[in-house]
C-alpha positions as CSV (number, residue, x, y, z in Angstrom):
1,X,0.0,0.0,0.0
2,X,2.9,2.3,-0.8
3,X,0.5,4.9,-2.4
4,X,-1.3,5.2,0.9
5,X,1.9,6.0,2.8
6,X,2.9,8.6,0.2
7,X,-0.5,10.3,0.2
8,X,-1.1,10.4,3.9
9,X,2.4,11.9,4.4
10,X,1.8,14.5,1.6
11,X,-1.5,15.5,3.1
12,X,0.0,15.8,6.6
13,X,2.8,18.0,5.3
14,X,0.4,20.2,3.3
15,X,-1.3,21.0,6.7
16,X,2.1,21.7,8.3
17,X,1.5,19.0,10.9
18,X,3.9,16.7,12.7
19,X,3.4,13.0,13.0
20,X,2.8,13.5,16.7
21,X,0.0,16.0,16.1
22,X,-1.7,13.6,13.6
23,X,-1.4,10.8,16.1
24,X,-3.0,12.9,18.8
25,X,-5.9,13.8,16.5
26,X,-6.4,10.2,15.6
27,X,-6.0,9.1,19.2
28,X,-3.2,6.6,18.4
29,X,0.5,6.4,19.3
30,X,2.9,8.4,17.3
31,X,4.8,5.2,16.4
32,X,1.7,3.7,15.0
33,X,1.1,6.7,12.8
34,X,4.7,6.7,11.7
35,X,4.4,3.1,10.5
36,X,1.6,4.2,8.2
37,X,3.9,6.7,6.5
38,X,6.8,4.2,6.4
39,X,4.5,1.6,4.8
40,X,5.2,-0.9,7.5
41,X,1.7,-1.0,8.8
42,X,-1.8,-0.5,7.4
43,X,-4.7,1.2,9.2
44,X,-7.8,-0.8,10.0
45,X,-11.0,0.2,8.1
46,X,-12.2,2.5,10.8
47,X,-8.9,4.4,11.0
48,X,-8.8,4.7,7.2
49,X,-12.2,6.4,7.3
50,X,-11.1,8.7,10.1
51,X,-8.0,9.7,8.2
52,X,-10.0,10.4,5.0
53,X,-12.6,12.5,7.0
54,X,-9.8,14.5,8.6
55,X,-8.2,15.4,5.3
56,X,-11.5,15.7,3.5
57,X,-10.6,13.2,0.9
58,X,-12.1,9.8,-0.2
59,X,-10.8,6.5,1.0
60,X,-10.3,5.7,-2.7
61,X,-7.9,8.6,-3.0
62,X,-5.9,7.4,0.0
63,X,-5.8,3.9,-1.4
64,X,-4.7,5.1,-4.9
65,X,-8.0,4.1,-6.5
66,X,-8.7,7.6,-7.7
67,X,-6.6,10.8,-8.2
68,X,-9.0,13.1,-6.4
């Protein structure tokens, strides 16, 4: 799911946020969030939806199934 890792990092950086800030928003550990960006872990469905809602994008975009 390399595209997810790239997109979630890009979206976070566009907002000028740190990984720690994102983890706090998502109510997870910073290490867990970092693994998403490193492509060593994948979020569960519920977390994927929360990330999409926060960034106001679709889950399809996060997963690389659409370009918008």
